[in-house]
N, C-alpha and C positions, 0 to 999 in steps of 0.2 A: 390506588383506591380500588376496592372490590366492587363487582356488580352483583347486587343482591336484591331480589324482589321485595324483601322486607324494607329496604331503604325507600323504595318507591311508595309502598303502602304508608310508611311512616311520614312521607312528605305530604300526603293528603291530610293526615291527622294533624301534622304541624301547621298546614294551611288553615285548618279549622280553628286551631288554637290562636293563630295570628289574627283572625277576624275579631277576637275579643279585645284587641288593642284599640284604645280610644282614638289613636291617630288615623286608623283606617275606617272608622265607622262612616264618615261622610261619603266614602267611595264605595260603600257596600249597599246603601239604601236603594239607589236607583236600580242596580242589577237585580236585587231581591224583589223589587216591585214588578219589574219586567217578568221575572220568573213566575211570580204569583199570578199575574194576569194570564200569561200563556198556559200555566198549569191548569187554571180553571177552564180555559177554552178547550185545551186538548183533552182534559179529563172528561169534559162533557161530550166531546166527539167520540172518545173511546168507549164511554159508557153506552152511548147510543148504538154502538156496534157490538156490544157484549152479548146481547140476546142472540144475534145471528151466530156468534162464536160458540155460545153454549149449545145452540141447536145442532151445529155442525159436529161438535165433540160428542154430543149425545147420540147422533146418528152413527158415529164411528164405533162407539162402545155399546150400542144397542144389542141385546141378546134375545130379542123377541123371536119366537119361532115363525117360520114362513107358512102362510096360509095357502095351501095348494088345492083347496076344495073346488075352486072355480077354474082350475087350470086343466088343460089337456094333459094326457099321460106323459108326453115327452117334455112339456114345459115343467111339469111337476118334478120330473127327474132332474132336470137342469137346475131348478130352484133349490131342491134338496141338496144337490151336489155343491152348489155355491154356498149354501148355508153351512154345510159341513166344513168346507174350505175356510170359511170365515171364522168358524170356531177354532180350527187348528191354528190359524194365524191371528188369533185374538191378541196375542202379545204384540204383534206389529201395530195393531190399531191403538194400543196403549202408547207405544212409542210415538206414533204419529200425533196422538192427542197431546202428549207432553211437549212435542216439538212445536205444535201449533200454539200452545199457550206461551211457551218461551219466545216464539217469534212475535207474538202479539205484544209482549212487554218490551222486546228488543226494538221493534219498530216504534213503539211509543217513546222509548228512551232516545233513539236516534233522531226522531222527528222533533222531539222537545229540545234536544241539544242543538241541532242545526239551526232552528229558528231563533233560539235565545242567543246563540253565539254570534249570529249575524247582527241582530239588533243591538246587543249589548257590547259589541266589540270595542267601540271607543271607550266606554266606561271601564271595561276590563283592562284596557291599556293603561288608564290612569291608576287603577288599583295595583297593577303589576309594578308601575313606576314607584308608587308609595311604599309598597312592600320591599322593593329593592333598596330604597332610601332608608327604610327602617332597619334592614339587615346589615347594610354596608356603611351607612353614614353618608353615601353619595348618591344623588339621583342620576338617571340617564342624561345624555346630552339634551339641552333645552330645545323645545320645538313648539311652534304655534299650534293652537287648538285645531284650527281648520286643517292644517297639514296632517296632524295626527289622525283626525277623523277620516280623511280620504285615504290615508295610508293603511289604517287598520281595516277599513272596509274592503280595500283592494286585496289585502292579505287574506281576509276571510274568503273572498271569492276564489283566490288562488288555492287555498286549502280545500275548498268545496270541490273544485274541479279535480284536484288530486284524489280526494276521497271517492268521488263518483267514478272517475276513470279506473282506478285500481279496484274499486269496489265491484265494478262490473266484471272485471277479470276474476276476482275472488268468487263472485257468484257463479260464473260459468264453471270454474274448477269444482266448486262445491256441488253444483248440479250434476256434473259428470261423475263425481265420486259419491253421490248420495246413497248408493247401494251399500256403502260401508258404514253409514251412519256417523261413526266417530270422526272421520276425516273432515267432513263439513263442519262438525261442531268445534273441533280444535282450530280449524282454519278461521272460522268466523270469530271465535273468541280472541285469537291472537291478533287478527286484523282490527277488531274493535278496540283492543287495548292499545295497539300502535296508534290508531287514529286519535284516541283520547289524549295520549301523551303528546302527539304533535300539536293538538289543539291548544293545550294549556301551557306547555313549556315554551311555546312559540311567543307568547306575549312579551316576556322580558327580552328575548332576542330581537323581536321586531322593534321594541323600543330603542334598541341600539342599531336598528336598521341592518341587522344581519340577514343574509339571504336565506331563502327557503331550503336550498340544498345544504347550506351550512348547518341549519337546524337538524336536518336528517343525519348528517355526519356526527353531530354531537350526541344525538340520541342513540345511534348505533354503537358508540363506543362503550356504552353501558346497557346492553340489551336487556338484561334481566331486571335491572333497576327501572328502566323505561317501561317494560311490560308490567312490572309490579304496580307502578304508579297509574298507568293507563287502565289496567284491569280493575284497580280499586275504584277509579272514577267511573268506569263503565258500569260496574255493579251497583254503585251508589245511585247512578242516574236512572236505573231501572226500577228503583223503589219510589212509589208515589209519596208525596209530601217531603221525603228526604231530598228528592232531586231539586226542590226549590232552593236549598242551601248549598248544593254541591258546586255550582258554577263559581261563586266567589271563593269558596274554599279551595277549589282546584286551581284557580288563577293564583292565589296566594301560595298554594303548595307547589305549583309548577315553578313559580319564581324562586321559592326557597330551594327547590331541587336544583335549579340552574346555578344559583349563587353558591350553594354549599356542597353540591356533588359534582357538577359539571364545570362551572366557571372556575372554581378553585383548583381544578385539576388540569388547567391549561386549555380552557375553552378558546378556540381560534380567535386571535386578535384581542383577547381580554385577559386571560390568565397569565401569570408570570412565565416567561419563557415561550409565549405563543409566537406565531409568525410575525406579529407586529411589535414584538418586544423592541424597546429602544434603549435609551441610556440607562445603564445599570439594571436592565431587565425589567423596568417599571412600566413598559408599554410604549406607545408611539411618542409620548411626551412624558418626561419625568415628572412634570407638575400637573399632568392631566387629572382632574379630580374624579373622573369617572373610572379611572384605572385603579384596581384594588392594590393595597400594599403588598409587597413581595412576601413570599412564604418565609416562615420562620425557619432558619437553618440552625443547626447545632452550633453553639457558641456565638450566635448572632442575636444577642439579647436586645439590641437596640431597635430591631424591626418589630412592628406590631401590626396586627390585623385590624381592620376597621371595626367599629362597634357591632357586636352581634356575631362576629366570626372569630373562632378560636384557632383557625388554621385548617389545612386540608385534613379530611377524615381518612383514616386508614381502612 
């Protein structure tokens, strides 16, 4: 199977299409309501700060001449020199202004995502479970609601610590290379896409109680697909109103991505031929209903994939 950013972008689109299935509607309503409430609250907060942002950008791009009539001769020379230098480097002010606006929306997207992901984590786990059952015909191993709630909240805190820890490292590197402009931009974009992929592909793996390190190994096997999916989610989350619907679509898309692009390609312990493969290569137990049917081999017409899966994609 190839690693292609288009596969990742298509997974988010597929997730949005899956949300139209009537089997999933009961598991979408609560996450959407959570998103709507938080969107209204955060939008009000960001709007209240927009006047200050507009004033700051206006000061950066101001082209008003300096009044030196009430200055001493040496202060007037310094003021005119500074005004001349500002005119020469006006292009830098435009870059800073653009960066500030992008940072404004980036912070909004991240803040919105962090809060909604923590609050809606248990509901997202249920949604991922139902999407997997819809795609494969088999649900994840059964688990009590209380156990699932505590497990998903613990996993969200684990991811948050990972994001904050490495995010601080990325921030320091970006700060040290800020003079290049493009290095921090590329670094921040790649890091954001990676975080979004971890966030939403994690739900189906966590439902099978796969470790966090295993999740990262799975995503790294298809780096471009992973970054394509995460990048699409990140951009969609930065768009007001659209970000209300992104989370359930990303959960469904991340689950579909795991089932159709990762899981069917030998995902550790799950796919055919994985390290936990047992009798006849069908997993730990030949009759385990959570283990997908084996791959279709040439001349092996008796083997079929579960409902919704046609076999590994090339």
